N, C-alpha and C positions, 0 to 999 in steps of 0.2 A: 361808477367805478367802485370796486371793493378793494380796500387796502388792509392786509393783515399786518399787524404790528406785534412782533415777537419781543417780549420784555415790556409789556404794556404798563406794568406797575413801577417801572424804573423812572428815574428823574426825567430823562428825555422821552421815554415811552409815554408818560402821562401827558406831556405837552403835545406829542404827536397825536394821541387819542383826541385831544381837544381840538387841534386844528383840522383834522380830517372828519371829526364829528360823526355824522351818521354813515359815512363811508367806511369807517374803521371797524375792524374786527380785532379785538385785543386778546392776546394769549400771554399768560405769565409763565414763569418757570414751572409752577405747579401743573399748568395745562400742557406744557410741551418742553421736553429736554432736547436741545438741538443735537446732542450727542447720539440720540436714538434715531437712526436714519429711517427705520420703519415707521415710527410715530410721526416723524416729519412728513413723510410721503402721505400718510393717512390724513394728516391735518390739511395738506394742500388739496387732496382729493375731496375732502369734506366741504371746504369753504370756497374752493376755486377762485382765489383772489386774482385781481388784475396786477397788483403789485404786492410784494412782501418787503417790509422794512425790518431788518434784523438788528436789534439793539442788544441782543444777548451777548454777554462778554464777561470774562474774568479781567477786570480792569484795575484791581488793586496791584500796584506795581511790585510791592514787596511780596505779596502772595504768589505772583507769577514766578518770582525767583525761587521761592520755596517749593513750589509745586508746578514745575514746568510742564509736566504731563497733563495736568488738568487744564492749564492755560492753553496748551496746543489743542486739546480735545474740544474745547469750547470756541476759542478764537479762530482756529484754523479749520480743523476737520469738521467741527460742528457747523461752521459757516458754510463749508462746502456742501454738507448735507442739505442745508436750506436752499442753496443756489441750485443744486441739481434737481431737487424736488420741484422748485418753482419753474425751472426750465422745462421740465416734463409736461407741465400743464400750460406752458406758454406765458407764464407770469414774469414780470420784471422783478428783480431783487435789488434792494438797496442795503448796503452794508456800512455800518458806522465804524470808521477807522480813526486813526490818531496821529497827532504830530510826532509821537514818539517813534515813528518809522524813520525819523531823521535824528541827527545828533552826532554822527561820527566825524563829519567834516567841520573844520574850523570855519566859523561864519561870523562876520561882523554884524553889529546891530543895524537896523534899517535896511536889511538885505534879506527879506523873508523868502521862504521856500515856496515856489510855485509848483504846479502839478507835474511839470516836466523835470523837476529836480531829482537827482539820484538819491535813493534811500540808503540809509546806513544806521540801523537801530543799534542802541547800546545796551538794551536790557531785554529780558525775555518777553515782557509785554509787547514791546515794539517788534521783536522778532516774530512772535505768534500772530500779531495783527498784520504784519506784512505778508506772512504766509497765507493768511486768510484772504487778503486782497488778491494774491496771485492765483489761488485756487478758484476764486469766484470768477476771475477774468477768463479762465479756461473752462468753467463749468456752466456758464450762463451766457446766452446770446443777447441778453437784455439786462445789463447790470449797471448800477450806479454806486460807486464807492465814494463815500463822503468822509474826508479827513477833517477832524475838528480838534479842539483843545480846551483845557481849563474850564470845564462846564460848571455853570452855576445857574440855579433857577428856583422857582417857588415850590415845585414839587419836592417831596422829601426823597433824598437819595438813600442808598443803602447805608451810608455813613451816618445818616441822621442830621447832617449839616453840610453847608457849603463852605468853601474857604473864606469868603468875605464875611459870612455870618459868624463863623468861628472866631475870626479876628475881632469883630465888634463885641461879641459876647465876652471873650477873654479880657479885652481891654476894659470893659465896663466893670468886670469883677476884680480888676486890679492885678491880673496876672501879668507876669513879665513876658514880653513878646520878643521872640527871635525868629527872623524870617530870612531865607536865603535871598541874596541879591545878585547871584551869578547864574541864574537860570531865567531866560527870557522866553516868553510865549505870547500867544494871542488869546486872552480870555474870551469865553463865549457864553452868552445867555441862551439857555435851552429853548425858551419861547421863540427867540429870533431864529435859532437854528431850525426848529420844527417848521416854522412858516416857510423858510427857504427850501427845506426838503420837500414840502408840499408843492411849492412853485416848480421845483425841478421835475418832480414826478408828473405834475399836470402838464408840463411842457415837453414831456417825454425826453428829457435830457438823460443821456447815458454816458458811461465812461467814468473818469476820475475827476473829482472836484474838491477843492478846499473851501470849507465854510466856517469862518470864524468872524467874530466882530472885528471891525477895523482897528488897526493900531497894534502896539506891542508894549510889554512892560515886564519887569522882573516880578517875581512873587513878592518881593519887598515893596516895590512900587504899587503893586496891586493892593497890598494890605494898607499902605499909607493912604491911598485914595479912598479905600473903604472907610477908614476911620475919619478922614476929613469930611466926607459926605455925611457920615452918621453924626458928626459933631461931637466926637469922643476925643478927649485929650489923653494921649498916652504916648509913651516912648517905645519905639520899635527898634530893636538892635539888628542891624544888617549883619548877616553872617555868611561865611563861605559854605559851599555844599558839603565839604568834608566834615563840618561841624555836626551835621545831621547824622552821620555815621550809618547811612542806609546801606543795605546790601546791594540794591539795584543802582546802577549808574543812571544819571539823568542827563539829558542834553543841556548844554550851556546855552544853546540858542535853538529854538524850534518854532519861531513865529511863522505864520502861514499867510500867503497871499494867493489870489486866484485869477487865472486867465479864463477859466471855463465859465464863470458867472457872466462876465462881460461878453464873451463870445456867444452866449445863449440869451442875452438880454434879460438876465435875472438880476435884480437889484442886489448890490452889495449890502452887507449888514452895517448898521450904525456903529459909531465908535464904542469901544468897550466901556469907556468912562460914562457915556450917556446911558448905556444899558445897565451898568452897575448902579447908577443913581436911581433909576426907576425901580430896579429890583429891591434895593434897600428901603425905598419908600413903601413899596407894596408889602414888604415883610415887616413894616412898622419898626424899622431899626434906625430911623433918622431922629436924632434927639433934638427937640425944639427948645430954644432958649428965648424967653420973652415972646413966644408966639411965632417966632420966625425960625425956620429950619436953615441950617448952614448949607450953603450951596457948593457944588463942586466947581473946580476951576473951569471957566468957559473953554470950549473946544474950538 
């Protein structure tokens, strides 16, 4: 099997390249611009993959608000270009979507969104990703739409850091930390996500699936747990969303759960806290006191 990974040098793309190993053909933005339909078709014809995983996206939420035309061109019509070209050669296409397709409905904690929930995005990022989902559903006979959230992983992201890494680094440098506590999500380790995407593709699972690490937390709780695992003593001030003064609206609750994984006998991901602890250790961000690292709270 040959799997084309578009966005191979991104944070998730690098983990996908690793898990698919010699089955993977990686293309970066320099190799392929999904907005160019002719180039996309040419790439499909040249490589003839069995599956295409499209991780290309404008995912900076504030940038999407500032430049909605670019966001739509990449997240929606660009994704459609990939789906149509893959469909022409009989390849399956996997599209990475987001929890931000939700958020408009009032939702209590411990009531995560499953795949059959009604979408209601609050910002242009969510709007354009939902548009991409719908275009792919109508353009490909063999598609897999993967919604995920709050990615963190060992590979370097475009930002140059992940949220937990940033929290630990700032705390160690003595910076004052203020983190929103009224936005709840399901953080996801990219290595765990990549392995699950591989399992889904190998099992020829199609349709819509939510893939996140188990559990949910606010960004404030996420930051607190990162500092606790890392063994860093610092005070984090919980703040309300309006304190951030962002242009884009964020969901107050967008935790995800999955029916599709269980229905297709694909293992659920481990708890986000367990994944976070392993990540921080692998990043060498766990501070040792007297030769013993501080442990996370047992799950």
